[in-house]
C-alpha positions as a LaTeX table, in Angstrom:
\begin{tabular}{lrrr}
\hline
Residue & $x$ (\AA) & $y$ (\AA) & $z$ (\AA) \\
\hline
Met1 & 2.29 & $-4.12$ & $-16.10$ \\
Lys2 & $-1.21$ & $-4.14$ & $-14.02$ \\
Arg3 & $-0.56$ & $-0.05$ & $-14.23$ \\
Leu4 & $-1.10$ & $-0.38$ & $-18.16$ \\
Gly5 & $-4.02$ & $-3.10$ & $-17.68$ \\
Leu6 & $-5.91$ & $-0.09$ & $-15.78$ \\
Gln7 & $-5.36$ & 2.59 & $-18.04$ \\
Lys8 & $-6.42$ & 0.26 & $-20.86$ \\
Arg9 & $-9.51$ & $-0.21$ & $-19.12$ \\
Ser10 & $-10.33$ & 3.60 & $-18.69$ \\
Lys11 & $-9.64$ & 4.66 & $-22.34$ \\
Gly12 & $-12.29$ & 1.11 & $-22.74$ \\
Val13 & $-14.47$ & 3.26 & $-20.65$ \\
Arg14 & $-14.49$ & 6.67 & $-22.00$ \\
Gln15 & $-14.81$ & 6.10 & $-25.16$ \\
Pro16 & $-18.26$ & 5.65 & $-25.18$ \\
Leu17 & $-18.06$ & 9.50 & $-23.42$ \\
Ile18 & $-16.81$ & 11.07 & $-26.17$ \\
Thr19 & $-19.56$ & 8.98 & $-28.66$ \\
Gly20 & $-22.07$ & 9.87 & $-26.42$ \\
Val21 & $-21.04$ & 14.27 & $-26.30$ \\
Arg22 & $-20.88$ & 14.21 & $-30.11$ \\
Val23 & $-24.25$ & 12.47 & $-30.56$ \\
Ala24 & $-26.14$ & 14.53 & $-28.02$ \\
Val25 & $-24.02$ & 18.15 & $-29.93$ \\
Gly26 & $-25.36$ & 17.01 & $-33.25$ \\
Ile27 & $-29.04$ & 16.46 & $-32.07$ \\
Val28 & $-28.96$ & 20.01 & $-30.33$ \\
Val29 & $-27.65$ & 21.84 & $-33.33$ \\
Leu30 & $-30.31$ & 19.96 & $-35.86$ \\
Thr31 & $-33.22$ & 21.05 & $-33.77$ \\
Gly32 & $-32.34$ & 24.54 & $-33.59$ \\
Ser33 & $-31.93$ & 24.17 & $-37.77$ \\
Ala34 & $-35.70$ & 22.53 & $-37.63$ \\
Ser35 & $-37.07$ & 24.66 & $-35.47$ \\
Ala36 & $-35.88$ & 27.85 & $-37.76$ \\
Val37 & $-37.63$ & 26.13 & $-40.77$ \\
Ala38 & $-40.82$ & 25.59 & $-39.02$ \\
Gly39 & $-40.91$ & 28.67 & $-37.45$ \\
Asn40 & $-44.00$ & 31.21 & $-37.53$ \\
Leu41 & $-44.52$ & 34.65 & $-37.13$ \\
Tyr42 & $-48.20$ & 36.60 & $-36.18$ \\
Arg43 & $-48.91$ & 39.37 & $-37.96$ \\
Trp44 & $-51.95$ & 42.00 & $-36.93$ \\
Thr45 & $-52.90$ & 45.74 & $-36.85$ \\
Asp46 & $-53.47$ & 47.43 & $-33.25$ \\
Gly47 & $-56.29$ & 49.66 & $-31.83$ \\
Glu48 & $-53.95$ & 52.64 & $-32.99$ \\
Gly49 & $-54.05$ & 50.90 & $-36.79$ \\
Gln50 & $-49.92$ & 49.99 & $-36.21$ \\
Arg51 & $-49.07$ & 46.88 & $-38.30$ \\
His52 & $-47.03$ & 44.41 & $-36.43$ \\
Met53 & $-45.40$ & 41.37 & $-36.87$ \\
Glu54 & $-43.47$ & 39.37 & $-34.55$ \\
Ser55 & $-43.08$ & 35.36 & $-33.23$ \\
Thr56 & $-45.87$ & 35.64 & $-30.84$ \\
Ile57 & $-49.02$ & 37.54 & $-30.78$ \\
Pro58 & $-50.14$ & 39.51 & $-26.88$ \\
Ala59 & $-53.85$ & 37.28 & $-25.54$ \\
Asp60 & $-55.60$ & 40.89 & $-25.67$ \\
Gln61 & $-54.76$ & 41.53 & $-29.15$ \\
Ala62 & $-55.89$ & 38.07 & $-30.95$ \\
Lys63 & $-59.50$ & 38.57 & $-30.30$ \\
Phe64 & $-58.95$ & 41.37 & $-32.79$ \\
Gly65 & $-58.07$ & 38.97 & $-35.77$ \\
Tyr66 & $-54.64$ & 38.32 & $-37.07$ \\
Glu67 & $-52.63$ & 36.38 & $-40.01$ \\
Val68 & $-49.95$ & 34.02 & $-39.65$ \\
Val69 & $-47.08$ & 34.52 & $-42.30$ \\
Asp70 & $-44.43$ & 32.24 & $-42.98$ \\
Asp71 & $-41.14$ & 33.65 & $-41.68$ \\
Arg72 & $-39.04$ & 32.60 & $-44.53$ \\
Thr73 & $-41.08$ & 33.35 & $-48.12$ \\
Phe74 & $-43.80$ & 35.69 & $-45.42$ \\
Arg75 & $-46.58$ & 34.14 & $-47.27$ \\
Val76 & $-50.20$ & 34.33 & $-45.29$ \\
Ile77 & $-50.80$ & 30.78 & $-44.38$ \\
Lys78 & $-53.85$ & 31.44 & $-42.01$ \\
Lys79 & $-55.98$ & 34.46 & $-41.39$ \\
Val80 & $-58.15$ & 34.18 & $-38.02$ \\
Gly81 & $-60.98$ & 36.48 & $-38.26$ \\
Arg82 & $-61.75$ & 39.48 & $-34.92$ \\
Gln83 & $-63.55$ & 37.73 & $-31.97$ \\
Leu84 & $-67.17$ & 38.38 & $-33.02$ \\
Thr85 & $-69.23$ & 39.57 & $-30.80$ \\
Asp86 & $-73.17$ & 38.63 & $-28.69$ \\
Glu87 & $-75.52$ & 39.67 & $-31.11$ \\
Glu88 & $-73.07$ & 38.84 & $-33.99$ \\
Leu89 & $-72.69$ & 35.54 & $-33.09$ \\
Ala90 & $-76.25$ & 35.69 & $-31.95$ \\
Ala91 & $-77.06$ & 36.55 & $-35.84$ \\
Ala92 & $-75.13$ & 34.29 & $-37.44$ \\
Ala93 & $-76.74$ & 31.78 & $-35.05$ \\
Arg94 & $-79.99$ & 32.66 & $-36.76$ \\
Glu95 & $-79.01$ & 32.43 & $-40.18$ \\
Ala96 & $-76.90$ & 29.08 & $-40.14$ \\
Glu97 & $-80.33$ & 28.15 & $-38.86$ \\
Ala98 & $-82.61$ & 29.65 & $-41.71$ \\
Glu99 & $-79.90$ & 28.34 & $-44.07$ \\
Ala100 & $-80.69$ & 24.59 & $-42.61$ \\
Glu101 & $-84.21$ & 24.55 & $-42.55$ \\
Lys102 & $-83.86$ & 26.12 & $-46.46$ \\
Gln103 & $-81.82$ & 23.00 & $-46.81$ \\
Arg104 & $-84.18$ & 20.84 & $-44.81$ \\
Leu105 & $-87.31$ & 21.77 & $-46.95$ \\
Gln106 & $-85.26$ & 20.74 & $-50.33$ \\
Glu107 & $-84.53$ & 17.91 & $-49.58$ \\
Ala108 & $-88.37$ & 17.28 & $-48.23$ \\
Lys109 & $-89.93$ & 18.75 & $-51.99$ \\
Glu110 & $-87.46$ & 16.72 & $-53.56$ \\
Arg111 & $-88.25$ & 13.60 & $-51.71$ \\
His112 & $-91.72$ & 13.90 & $-52.45$ \\
Asp113 & $-91.05$ & 14.50 & $-55.86$ \\
Arg114 & $-89.83$ & 11.08 & $-56.17$ \\
Thr115 & $-92.29$ & 9.84 & $-54.20$ \\
Leu116 & $-95.40$ & 11.26 & $-56.49$ \\
Leu117 & $-93.34$ & 9.88 & $-59.84$ \\
Ala118 & $-92.47$ & 6.64 & $-57.81$ \\
Thr119 & $-96.01$ & 6.39 & $-56.58$ \\
Tyr120 & $-98.62$ & 7.34 & $-60.22$ \\
Val121 & $-97.90$ & 6.61 & $-63.00$ \\
Ser122 & $-101.07$ & 9.36 & $-64.71$ \\
Val123 & $-102.67$ & 12.12 & $-63.25$ \\
Asp124 & $-106.11$ & 9.72 & $-64.10$ \\
Asp125 & $-104.02$ & 7.56 & $-61.71$ \\
Met126 & $-103.91$ & 10.04 & $-59.20$ \\
Glu127 & $-107.30$ & 11.02 & $-58.66$ \\
Met128 & $-108.55$ & 7.66 & $-58.97$ \\
Ala129 & $-106.55$ & 7.03 & $-55.85$ \\
Arg130 & $-107.98$ & 10.52 & $-54.08$ \\
Asn131 & $-111.91$ & 9.36 & $-54.82$ \\
Gly132 & $-110.77$ & 6.38 & $-53.27$ \\
Gln133 & $-109.87$ & 7.79 & $-50.05$ \\
Phe134 & $-113.01$ & 10.29 & $-50.92$ \\
Asn135 & $-114.96$ & 7.55 & $-50.93$ \\
Thr136 & $-113.75$ & 5.02 & $-47.64$ \\
Leu137 & $-114.36$ & 8.62 & $-45.45$ \\
Asp138 & $-117.74$ & 9.32 & $-46.30$ \\
Leu139 & $-118.21$ & 6.23 & $-45.63$ \\
Ile140 & $-117.31$ & 6.93 & $-42.04$ \\
Ile141 & $-119.90$ & 9.88 & $-41.88$ \\
Glu142 & $-122.80$ & 8.15 & $-43.16$ \\
Ser143 & $-122.46$ & 4.91 & $-40.59$ \\
Thr144 & $-121.19$ & 7.74 & $-37.84$ \\
Glu145 & $-124.89$ & 9.43 & $-39.00$ \\
Arg146 & $-126.40$ & 6.78 & $-38.82$ \\
Thr147 & $-124.88$ & 6.29 & $-35.05$ \\
Met148 & $-126.18$ & 9.55 & $-34.40$ \\
Glu149 & $-129.53$ & 8.66 & $-35.46$ \\
Arg150 & $-130.59$ & 5.86 & $-32.67$ \\
Leu151 & $-128.66$ & 8.14 & $-30.59$ \\
Gln152 & $-130.76$ & 11.23 & $-31.02$ \\
Ala153 & $-133.63$ & 8.53 & $-31.04$ \\
Asn154 & $-132.41$ & 7.34 & $-27.66$ \\
Leu155 & $-132.05$ & 10.33 & $-26.03$ \\
Asp156 & $-136.03$ & 11.97 & $-27.25$ \\
Asp157 & $-137.02$ & 8.66 & $-25.18$ \\
Leu158 & $-135.49$ & 9.33 & $-22.10$ \\
Ile159 & $-136.18$ & 13.17 & $-22.24$ \\
Ala160 & $-139.61$ & 11.64 & $-22.40$ \\
Ser161 & $-139.08$ & 9.46 & $-19.94$ \\
Ala162 & $-137.64$ & 12.24 & $-17.56$ \\
Ala163 & $-140.85$ & 14.20 & $-18.32$ \\
Gly164 & $-143.23$ & 12.31 & $-17.45$ \\
Tyr165 & $-141.78$ & 12.07 & $-13.43$ \\
Glu166 & $-141.66$ & 15.86 & $-14.08$ \\
Arg167 & $-145.39$ & 15.79 & $-14.63$ \\
Asp168 & $-146.36$ & 12.99 & $-11.87$ \\
Gly169 & $-144.67$ & 15.12 & $-9.64$ \\
Arg170 & $-142.05$ & 12.43 & $-9.14$ \\
Lys171 & $-138.39$ & 13.23 & $-8.85$ \\
Val172 & $-136.73$ & 11.62 & $-12.06$ \\
Pro173 & $-134.59$ & 8.59 & $-11.30$ \\
Pro174 & $-130.22$ & 9.92 & $-10.85$ \\
Arg175 & $-130.37$ & 6.51 & $-13.67$ \\
Thr176 & $-132.58$ & 8.72 & $-16.20$ \\
Glu177 & $-130.24$ & 11.95 & $-15.56$ \\
Lys178 & $-127.07$ & 10.33 & $-16.26$ \\
Ser179 & $-128.22$ & 8.55 & $-18.98$ \\
Ile180 & $-129.41$ & 11.24 & $-20.31$ \\
Glu181 & $-126.03$ & 13.31 & $-19.85$ \\
Thr182 & $-124.44$ & 10.27 & $-20.78$ \\
Val183 & $-126.31$ & 10.39 & $-24.65$ \\
Lys184 & $-126.14$ & 13.96 & $-25.05$ \\
Gly185 & $-121.97$ & 13.39 & $-24.55$ \\
Gln186 & $-122.35$ & 10.52 & $-27.20$ \\
Ile187 & $-124.26$ & 12.99 & $-29.95$ \\
Glu188 & $-121.33$ & 15.56 & $-29.66$ \\
Arg189 & $-118.28$ & 12.94 & $-29.56$ \\
Gln190 & $-119.86$ & 11.69 & $-33.48$ \\
Arg191 & $-120.75$ & 15.29 & $-34.15$ \\
Glu192 & $-117.05$ & 15.75 & $-33.64$ \\
Ile193 & $-116.13$ & 12.36 & $-35.50$ \\
Ile194 & $-118.24$ & 13.78 & $-39.10$ \\
Ala195 & $-116.20$ & 17.53 & $-38.93$ \\
Glu196 & $-113.15$ & 16.08 & $-37.97$ \\
Asn197 & $-113.83$ & 13.86 & $-41.00$ \\
Glu198 & $-114.65$ & 16.61 & $-43.37$ \\
Leu199 & $-111.71$ & 18.42 & $-42.51$ \\
Lys200 & $-109.78$ & 15.13 & $-43.97$ \\
Lys201 & $-111.78$ & 15.32 & $-46.98$ \\
Ser202 & $-111.14$ & 19.30 & $-48.02$ \\
Gln203 & $-107.28$ & 18.68 & $-46.58$ \\
Ile204 & $-107.15$ & 15.37 & $-48.96$ \\
Ala205 & $-108.31$ & 17.71 & $-51.86$ \\
Glu206 & $-106.21$ & 20.18 & $-51.58$ \\
Gln207 & $-103.00$ & 17.65 & $-51.12$ \\
Phe208 & $-104.39$ & 16.04 & $-54.63$ \\
Ala209 & $-104.28$ & 19.44 & $-56.29$ \\
Thr210 & $-100.81$ & 20.38 & $-55.40$ \\
Asp211 & $-99.30$ & 17.13 & $-56.19$ \\
Ile212 & $-101.20$ & 16.72 & $-59.79$ \\
Ala213 & $-99.70$ & 19.80 & $-60.46$ \\
Arg214 & $-96.40$ & 18.98 & $-59.09$ \\
Phe215 & $-96.55$ & 16.41 & $-61.28$ \\
Arg216 & $-97.97$ & 17.88 & $-64.10$ \\
Glu217 & $-94.76$ & 20.25 & $-63.94$ \\
Leu218 & $-92.44$ & 16.87 & $-63.07$ \\
Lys219 & $-93.52$ & 14.55 & $-66.29$ \\
Gly220 & $-94.14$ & 17.92 & $-68.78$ \\
Ile221 & $-97.77$ & 17.76 & $-68.76$ \\
Val222 & $-100.03$ & 20.79 & $-70.42$ \\
Glu223 & $-103.25$ & 20.93 & $-67.41$ \\
Pro224 & $-106.05$ & 20.74 & $-69.78$ \\
Val225 & $-107.48$ & 24.05 & $-71.03$ \\
Ser226 & $-111.20$ & 22.99 & $-69.62$ \\
Ala227 & $-109.90$ & 22.40 & $-66.26$ \\
Lys228 & $-107.90$ & 25.78 & $-65.90$ \\
Gly229 & $-109.96$ & 28.54 & $-64.06$ \\
Thr230 & $-113.12$ & 26.69 & $-63.75$ \\
Gly231 & $-111.97$ & 26.12 & $-59.73$ \\
His232 & $-112.83$ & 22.21 & $-60.51$ \\
Gln233 & $-109.53$ & 20.48 & $-59.82$ \\
Gly234 & $-109.00$ & 18.45 & $-56.61$ \\
Ala235 & $-112.69$ & 19.04 & $-56.40$ \\
Met236 & $-114.41$ & 16.79 & $-53.86$ \\
Pro237 & $-117.16$ & 13.27 & $-55.26$ \\
Gly238 & $-120.85$ & 15.49 & $-54.60$ \\
Asp239 & $-119.69$ & 18.55 & $-56.26$ \\
Arg240 & $-122.08$ & 20.00 & $-58.93$ \\
Ser241 & $-121.12$ & 22.14 & $-61.12$ \\
Asp242 & $-122.85$ & 25.74 & $-62.22$ \\
Asp243 & $-123.73$ & 24.55 & $-65.97$ \\
Glu244 & $-125.06$ & 21.20 & $-63.52$ \\
Ser245 & $-127.08$ & 23.18 & $-61.72$ \\
Gly246 & $-128.29$ & 26.40 & $-64.65$ \\
Asp247 & $-129.57$ & 23.13 & $-66.55$ \\
Glu248 & $-131.40$ & 22.22 & $-63.47$ \\
Ser249 & $-132.81$ & 25.67 & $-62.17$ \\
Gly250 & $-133.66$ & 25.44 & $-66.62$ \\
Arg251 & $-135.66$ & 22.57 & $-66.74$ \\
Gly252 & $-137.22$ & 23.73 & $-63.18$ \\
Ala253 & $-138.32$ & 26.71 & $-64.59$ \\
Glu254 & $-139.31$ & 25.22 & $-68.17$ \\
Ser255 & $-141.85$ & 22.69 & $-65.90$ \\
Leu256 & $-142.98$ & 25.61 & $-63.71$ \\
Ser257 & $-144.05$ & 27.57 & $-67.12$ \\
Gln258 & $-145.57$ & 24.43 & $-68.87$ \\
\hline
\end{tabular}
């Protein structure tokens, strides 16, 4: 009776082992089948022009390019190009950079167009804005010119004082010499300020001329015939036309003849 009990227990232990083996075998079979279904082949041409198609590709051949092929349908899944040379990589980088710059400029142009349409309602509105900027710069220039005149008068006095010392045979005081140099530097700075603002006026005139032309294009506005070819579009305040100059010359000649 005791032996039978041992046998039963032993059978109870062995049964799970057999089941585990069957499961393991089933996993191996299924795994092998999945590998066969999902397999790919590599197709390439070697340096001698011979075509190959295998389950692996040598590393020294991969750099020349290859195709990944489905091993059941032989359909090309992916194409991998050859490895580019340093010169080709550099050329590709330049081309990509040029394309990116082209895209950047196009986006900037589109943003500027949207800004023009959102900011101005008419060409007259743009010309008023331009003239307002001109007037502001003109005020700065006029104020700077007055400052420069005062500095010049101060410099003239300092130079006259230094000349008086020299005529008397005395040494010009260091303080006077330093003041002369300081005022000269201040006058030069005022000249630079005037030049900077004159340049700004020219830049504003050029920018508004471009913007007005673009605004007309976006709005479909035909440029007036009188403005074409006269060279006065974007002219700064104070500029006179040739007709006005001619009229004044004619009036001057007439007064002389009388």
